[in-house]
NUZA-779621 format. One record per residue (C-alpha): x, y, z. Coordinates in steps of 0.25 Angstrom, whole numbers. Example, Ala and Ser with C-alpha at 12.3 -4.5 7.8 and 13.67 -1.06 7.14 Angstrom:
<nugu xx="49" yy="-18" zz="31"/>
<nugu xx="55" yy="-4" zz="29"/>
END
This chain:
<nugu xx="0" yy="0" zz="0"/>
<nugu xx="5" yy="14" zz="-3"/>
<nugu xx="4" yy="25" zz="7"/>
<nugu xx="3" yy="39" zz="4"/>
<nugu xx="9" yy="50" zz="14"/>
<nugu xx="-3" yy="58" zz="17"/>
<nugu xx="4" yy="64" zz="29"/>
<nugu xx="12" yy="72" zz="20"/>
<nugu xx="2" yy="83" zz="19"/>
<nugu xx="2" yy="85" zz="34"/>
<nugu xx="17" yy="84" zz="35"/>
<nugu xx="17" yy="96" zz="25"/>
<nugu xx="6" yy="104" zz="32"/>
<nugu xx="14" yy="103" zz="45"/>
<nugu xx="26" yy="109" zz="38"/>
<nugu xx="19" yy="122" zz="35"/>
<nugu xx="21" yy="134" zz="43"/>
<nugu xx="10" yy="136" zz="53"/>
<nugu xx="1" yy="148" zz="51"/>
<nugu xx="5" yy="154" zz="65"/>
<nugu xx="20" yy="151" zz="63"/>
<nugu xx="28" yy="160" zz="72"/>
<nugu xx="34" yy="172" zz="65"/>
<nugu xx="44" yy="180" zz="73"/>
<nugu xx="41" yy="192" zz="65"/>
<nugu xx="26" yy="192" zz="67"/>
<nugu xx="19" yy="199" zz="79"/>
<nugu xx="21" yy="189" zz="90"/>
<nugu xx="9" yy="193" zz="99"/>
<nugu xx="-1" yy="192" zz="87"/>
<nugu xx="5" yy="179" zz="82"/>
<nugu xx="4" yy="173" zz="96"/>
<nugu xx="-10" yy="177" zz="98"/>
<nugu xx="-14" yy="170" zz="85"/>
<nugu xx="-7" yy="157" zz="89"/>
<nugu xx="-14" yy="158" zz="103"/>
<nugu xx="-28" yy="159" zz="96"/>
<nugu xx="-25" yy="148" zz="86"/>
<nugu xx="-19" yy="139" zz="97"/>
<nugu xx="-31" yy="141" zz="105"/>
<nugu xx="-40" yy="138" zz="93"/>
<nugu xx="-33" yy="125" zz="89"/>
<nugu xx="-32" yy="119" zz="102"/>
<nugu xx="-47" yy="122" zz="104"/>
<nugu xx="-45" yy="129" zz="117"/>
<nugu xx="-56" yy="139" zz="114"/>
<nugu xx="-66" yy="127" zz="112"/>
<nugu xx="-61" yy="120" zz="125"/>
<nugu xx="-63" yy="133" zz="133"/>
<nugu xx="-78" yy="133" zz="129"/>
<nugu xx="-80" yy="121" zz="138"/>
<nugu xx="-72" yy="127" zz="150"/>
<nugu xx="-77" yy="125" zz="164"/>
<nugu xx="-73" yy="130" zz="178"/>
<nugu xx="-61" yy="123" zz="184"/>
<nugu xx="-65" yy="115" zz="197"/>
<nugu xx="-53" yy="107" zz="203"/>
<nugu xx="-57" yy="94" zz="210"/>
<nugu xx="-46" yy="88" zz="218"/>
<nugu xx="-47" yy="73" zz="219"/>
<nugu xx="-35" yy="70" zz="227"/>
<nugu xx="-24" yy="76" zz="235"/>
<nugu xx="-12" yy="67" zz="238"/>
<nugu xx="0" yy="71" zz="246"/>
<nugu xx="13" yy="66" zz="240"/>
<nugu xx="28" yy="67" zz="243"/>
<nugu xx="31" yy="82" zz="240"/>
<nugu xx="18" yy="86" zz="234"/>
<nugu xx="3" yy="85" zz="235"/>
<nugu xx="-5" yy="79" zz="223"/>
<nugu xx="-19" yy="83" zz="219"/>
<nugu xx="-27" yy="77" zz="209"/>
<nugu xx="-39" yy="85" zz="204"/>
<nugu xx="-48" yy="87" zz="192"/>
<nugu xx="-55" yy="99" zz="185"/>
<nugu xx="-63" yy="101" zz="173"/>
<nugu xx="-56" yy="109" zz="162"/>
<nugu xx="-69" yy="110" zz="154"/>
<nugu xx="-83" yy="105" zz="155"/>
<nugu xx="-82" yy="89" zz="155"/>
<nugu xx="-67" yy="88" zz="156"/>
<nugu xx="-60" yy="84" zz="169"/>
<nugu xx="-45" yy="86" zz="171"/>
<nugu xx="-37" yy="78" zz="181"/>
<nugu xx="-25" yy="84" zz="187"/>
<nugu xx="-14" yy="81" zz="197"/>
<nugu xx="-8" yy="93" zz="205"/>
<nugu xx="5" yy="90" zz="213"/>
<nugu xx="9" yy="101" zz="223"/>
<nugu xx="22" yy="101" zz="230"/>
<nugu xx="23" yy="102" zz="245"/>
<nugu xx="35" yy="111" zz="246"/>
<nugu xx="27" yy="122" zz="253"/>
<nugu xx="27" yy="132" zz="242"/>
<nugu xx="16" yy="142" zz="241"/>
<nugu xx="14" yy="141" zz="226"/>
<nugu xx="19" yy="130" zz="217"/>
<nugu xx="22" yy="132" zz="202"/>
<nugu xx="14" yy="122" zz="194"/>
<nugu xx="18" yy="112" zz="183"/>
<nugu xx="7" yy="107" zz="174"/>
<nugu xx="11" yy="93" zz="170"/>
<nugu xx="5" yy="86" zz="158"/>
<nugu xx="7" yy="72" zz="154"/>
<nugu xx="8" yy="67" zz="140"/>
<nugu xx="3" yy="54" zz="134"/>
<nugu xx="5" yy="46" zz="147"/>
<nugu xx="-5" yy="39" zz="155"/>
<nugu xx="-9" yy="51" zz="162"/>
<nugu xx="-5" yy="63" zz="172"/>
<nugu xx="-3" yy="53" zz="183"/>
<nugu xx="11" yy="51" zz="177"/>
<nugu xx="14" yy="66" zz="181"/>
<nugu xx="12" yy="63" zz="196"/>
<nugu xx="20" yy="50" zz="195"/>
<nugu xx="8" yy="40" zz="196"/>
<nugu xx="9" yy="26" zz="189"/>
<nugu xx="-5" yy="22" zz="184"/>
<nugu xx="-3" yy="14" zz="171"/>
<nugu xx="7" yy="5" zz="164"/>
<nugu xx="17" yy="14" zz="156"/>
<nugu xx="16" yy="25" zz="167"/>
<nugu xx="30" yy="22" zz="171"/>
<nugu xx="36" yy="29" zz="158"/>
<nugu xx="29" yy="42" zz="162"/>
<nugu xx="33" yy="41" zz="177"/>
<nugu xx="48" yy="41" zz="172"/>
<nugu xx="47" yy="55" zz="167"/>
<nugu xx="33" yy="61" zz="167"/>
<nugu xx="30" yy="63" zz="182"/>
<nugu xx="28" yy="78" zz="179"/>
<nugu xx="21" yy="82" zz="192"/>
<nugu xx="31" yy="75" zz="201"/>
<nugu xx="42" yy="82" zz="194"/>
<nugu xx="35" yy="95" zz="195"/>
<nugu xx="33" yy="94" zz="210"/>
<nugu xx="48" yy="90" zz="212"/>
<nugu xx="51" yy="103" zz="204"/>
<nugu xx="42" yy="112" zz="213"/>
<nugu xx="30" yy="112" zz="204"/>
<nugu xx="15" yy="109" zz="207"/>
<nugu xx="12" yy="99" zz="196"/>
<nugu xx="-2" yy="99" zz="189"/>
<nugu xx="-4" yy="86" zz="181"/>
<nugu xx="-16" yy="87" zz="171"/>
<nugu xx="-21" yy="75" zz="164"/>
<nugu xx="-22" yy="78" zz="149"/>
<nugu xx="-35" yy="75" zz="141"/>
<nugu xx="-34" yy="62" zz="134"/>
<nugu xx="-23" yy="57" zz="143"/>
<nugu xx="-22" yy="49" zz="156"/>
<nugu xx="-35" yy="50" zz="164"/>
<nugu xx="-41" yy="58" zz="153"/>
<nugu xx="-39" yy="48" zz="142"/>
<nugu xx="-52" yy="45" zz="135"/>
<nugu xx="-61" yy="34" zz="140"/>
<nugu xx="-59" yy="20" zz="134"/>
<nugu xx="-72" yy="19" zz="128"/>
<nugu xx="-76" yy="18" zz="113"/>
<nugu xx="-64" yy="21" zz="105"/>
<nugu xx="-58" yy="30" zz="115"/>
<nugu xx="-48" yy="19" zz="118"/>
<nugu xx="-45" yy="15" zz="104"/>
<nugu xx="-32" yy="9" zz="101"/>
<nugu xx="-28" yy="21" zz="92"/>
<nugu xx="-28" yy="29" zz="104"/>
<nugu xx="-17" yy="20" zz="111"/>
<nugu xx="-5" yy="29" zz="115"/>
<nugu xx="-14" yy="41" zz="112"/>
<nugu xx="-24" yy="41" zz="123"/>
<nugu xx="-29" yy="55" zz="120"/>
<nugu xx="-33" yy="52" zz="105"/>
<nugu xx="-48" yy="51" zz="108"/>
<nugu xx="-48" yy="63" zz="116"/>
<nugu xx="-40" yy="71" zz="106"/>
<nugu xx="-49" yy="67" zz="94"/>
<nugu xx="-62" yy="70" zz="101"/>
<nugu xx="-56" yy="84" zz="105"/>
<nugu xx="-54" yy="86" zz="91"/>
<nugu xx="-68" yy="81" zz="87"/>
<nugu xx="-74" yy="91" zz="98"/>
<nugu xx="-66" yy="103" zz="92"/>
<nugu xx="-55" yy="103" zz="102"/>
<nugu xx="-41" yy="98" zz="104"/>
<nugu xx="-36" yy="89" zz="115"/>
<nugu xx="-23" yy="97" zz="117"/>
<nugu xx="-32" yy="109" zz="118"/>
<nugu xx="-40" yy="102" zz="129"/>
<nugu xx="-27" yy="98" zz="136"/>
<nugu xx="-22" yy="113" zz="136"/>
<nugu xx="-36" yy="117" zz="141"/>
<nugu xx="-35" yy="107" zz="153"/>
<nugu xx="-21" yy="111" zz="157"/>
<nugu xx="-25" yy="126" zz="157"/>
<nugu xx="-37" yy="122" zz="166"/>
<nugu xx="-28" yy="114" zz="175"/>
<nugu xx="-20" yy="126" zz="177"/>
<nugu xx="-33" yy="133" zz="181"/>
<nugu xx="-36" yy="122" zz="191"/>
<nugu xx="-23" yy="125" zz="198"/>
<nugu xx="-29" yy="137" zz="205"/>
<nugu xx="-36" yy="127" zz="214"/>
<nugu xx="-22" yy="125" zz="221"/>
<nugu xx="-17" yy="137" zz="229"/>
<nugu xx="-2" yy="133" zz="229"/>
<nugu xx="0" yy="133" zz="214"/>
<nugu xx="7" yy="145" zz="207"/>
<nugu xx="-2" yy="147" zz="195"/>
<nugu xx="8" yy="157" zz="190"/>
<nugu xx="18" yy="146" zz="188"/>
<nugu xx="13" yy="135" zz="180"/>
<nugu xx="21" yy="126" zz="170"/>
<nugu xx="17" yy="115" zz="162"/>
<nugu xx="24" yy="102" zz="157"/>
<nugu xx="21" yy="90" zz="149"/>
<nugu xx="28" yy="79" zz="140"/>
<nugu xx="23" yy="75" zz="126"/>
<nugu xx="8" yy="77" zz="126"/>
<nugu xx="9" yy="84" zz="139"/>
<nugu xx="20" yy="93" zz="133"/>
<nugu xx="10" yy="96" zz="122"/>
<nugu xx="-1" yy="100" zz="132"/>
<nugu xx="10" yy="108" zz="140"/>
<nugu xx="14" yy="116" zz="127"/>
<nugu xx="0" yy="119" zz="123"/>
<nugu xx="-5" yy="122" zz="137"/>
<nugu xx="5" yy="133" zz="138"/>
<nugu xx="1" yy="139" zz="125"/>
<nugu xx="-13" yy="140" zz="131"/>
<nugu xx="-11" yy="143" zz="146"/>
<nugu xx="-2" yy="155" zz="149"/>
<nugu xx="-2" yy="150" zz="164"/>
<nugu xx="8" yy="140" zz="160"/>
<nugu xx="21" yy="147" zz="162"/>
<nugu xx="31" yy="136" zz="158"/>
<nugu xx="27" yy="125" zz="148"/>
<nugu xx="36" yy="112" zz="147"/>
<nugu xx="31" yy="104" zz="135"/>
<nugu xx="40" yy="91" zz="134"/>
<nugu xx="41" yy="83" zz="121"/>
<nugu xx="29" yy="90" zz="114"/>
<nugu xx="33" yy="103" zz="107"/>
<nugu xx="37" yy="101" zz="93"/>
<nugu xx="33" yy="105" zz="79"/>
<nugu xx="20" yy="98" zz="75"/>
<nugu xx="27" yy="94" zz="62"/>
<nugu xx="38" yy="86" zz="69"/>
<nugu xx="29" yy="80" zz="80"/>
<nugu xx="14" yy="78" zz="79"/>
<nugu xx="14" yy="81" zz="64"/>
<nugu xx="25" yy="70" zz="62"/>
<nugu xx="21" yy="58" zz="70"/>
<nugu xx="10" yy="52" zz="78"/>
<nugu xx="6" yy="60" zz="90"/>
<nugu xx="-6" yy="59" zz="100"/>
<nugu xx="-18" yy="66" zz="94"/>
<nugu xx="-18" yy="76" zz="105"/>
<nugu xx="-7" yy="83" zz="99"/>
<nugu xx="-14" yy="87" zz="86"/>
<nugu xx="-22" yy="100" zz="85"/>
<nugu xx="-29" yy="103" zz="72"/>
<nugu xx="-23" yy="114" zz="64"/>
<nugu xx="-12" yy="117" zz="74"/>
<nugu xx="0" yy="115" zz="65"/>
<nugu xx="-7" yy="124" zz="55"/>
<nugu xx="-5" yy="136" zz="64"/>
<nugu xx="7" yy="134" zz="72"/>
<nugu xx="18" yy="124" zz="77"/>
<nugu xx="21" yy="121" zz="92"/>
<nugu xx="31" yy="132" zz="92"/>
<nugu xx="22" yy="143" zz="89"/>
<nugu xx="13" yy="139" zz="101"/>
<nugu xx="24" yy="144" zz="110"/>
<nugu xx="20" yy="158" zz="108"/>
<nugu xx="8" yy="155" zz="117"/>
<nugu xx="18" yy="151" zz="128"/>
<nugu xx="28" yy="161" zz="127"/>
<nugu xx="33" yy="169" zz="135"/>
<nugu xx="30" yy="158" zz="145"/>
<nugu xx="40" yy="147" zz="147"/>
<nugu xx="41" yy="135" zz="138"/>
<nugu xx="51" yy="123" zz="140"/>
<nugu xx="50" yy="113" zz="128"/>
<nugu xx="56" yy="100" zz="131"/>
<nugu xx="59" yy="89" zz="120"/>
<nugu xx="67" yy="76" zz="119"/>
<nugu xx="77" yy="76" zz="108"/>
<nugu xx="73" yy="63" zz="103"/>
<nugu xx="58" yy="64" zz="105"/>
<nugu xx="52" yy="56" zz="93"/>
<nugu xx="38" yy="63" zz="93"/>
<nugu xx="42" yy="77" zz="96"/>
<nugu xx="55" yy="78" zz="89"/>
<nugu xx="65" yy="88" zz="94"/>
<nugu xx="67" yy="94" zz="81"/>
<nugu xx="53" yy="99" zz="81"/>
<nugu xx="54" yy="103" zz="95"/>
<nugu xx="66" yy="112" zz="92"/>
<nugu xx="59" yy="118" zz="80"/>
<nugu xx="47" yy="122" zz="88"/>
<nugu xx="56" yy="127" zz="99"/>
<nugu xx="63" yy="136" zz="89"/>
<nugu xx="50" yy="143" zz="87"/>
<nugu xx="47" yy="144" zz="101"/>
<nugu xx="60" yy="151" zz="104"/>
<nugu xx="56" yy="161" zz="94"/>
<nugu xx="42" yy="163" zz="100"/>
<nugu xx="48" yy="165" zz="114"/>
<nugu xx="58" yy="175" zz="109"/>
<nugu xx="47" yy="183" zz="102"/>
<nugu xx="39" yy="182" zz="115"/>
<nugu xx="51" yy="188" zz="123"/>
<nugu xx="53" yy="175" zz="131"/>
<nugu xx="64" yy="167" zz="124"/>
<nugu xx="69" yy="162" zz="137"/>
<nugu xx="56" yy="156" zz="141"/>
<nugu xx="56" yy="144" zz="131"/>
<nugu xx="66" yy="132" zz="130"/>
<nugu xx="68" yy="119" zz="124"/>
<nugu xx="73" yy="107" zz="132"/>
<nugu xx="78" yy="95" zz="125"/>
<nugu xx="81" yy="81" zz="131"/>
<nugu xx="88" yy="69" zz="125"/>
<nugu xx="76" yy="60" zz="126"/>
<nugu xx="63" yy="57" zz="118"/>
<nugu xx="49" yy="60" zz="121"/>
<nugu xx="52" yy="62" zz="135"/>
<nugu xx="49" yy="71" zz="147"/>
<nugu xx="63" yy="75" zz="153"/>
<nugu xx="58" yy="79" zz="167"/>
<nugu xx="73" yy="81" zz="172"/>
<nugu xx="75" yy="91" zz="161"/>
<nugu xx="62" yy="98" zz="162"/>
<nugu xx="61" yy="99" zz="177"/>
<nugu xx="75" yy="102" zz="178"/>
<nugu xx="72" yy="115" zz="170"/>
<nugu xx="60" yy="119" zz="178"/>
<nugu xx="64" yy="114" zz="192"/>
<nugu xx="59" yy="123" zz="203"/>
<nugu xx="66" yy="116" zz="215"/>
END
């Protein structure tokens, strides 16, 4: 049988310059406003906002641990949508603690962040992705948000929701039904992170003027896009996620949650940094990451550097490279942001 490469048309389209490509000679503020408007539209955040509801925190447990107290609580981020969270608060006696929002990627769930073993295979995440425990050790209160379509928020295994084509991609059904409903899953995740930050006002000992966000892979993607939306995130640390669309999600199979209709038509990931600058941005990537190739990350970062310079904040962005593959290098990351 002869096969025809119909992917060639998409490959060629991804090589085109995006409509809102960064231009150093253009009016920066006017261009950034265009990027923000289109970004909000493409992620369908304006549609999600129509279903907004009052944030009511319901604490389900309070557990004293060695060096911190762990709270588990839930809230509704929009009508009919419950978000489970863990909040770890150090017991070092500070009046106010800075907050690190911790976002797992395609692992078994946010229990990995607090060091809990629930399912076979969790040991892989427990080696490197105990984000909350590492945050507490470094002087942060840690907020763990379970992302839509992952962990406890995976779609129920009824009808075709547990179809074999979704194996390894638990949020496939959630992502596709979001699109069917005129939304995007990544937009819903960004909304949840923003509402989770709202929920922190229920805890008096948190410094809401000092909020950072970290995640790896799918968690890194949510970190980057959340920082583009919510200006309360003062430092964003996306790991193994920021790359040209052409070299990553446009070149090989990735989970459906990465895809946003028309996104590459308007901008690449580099342009979106205009929505973060002048706030701090620390991009991390492995030199041998097979799904977010370092060459694409470096290309995106070259645009980000120019944007930060234009914003008068060239010292507020950096690229950290490690020698591993698709890997969260916690020693490297927490070594750069340690508060102890």
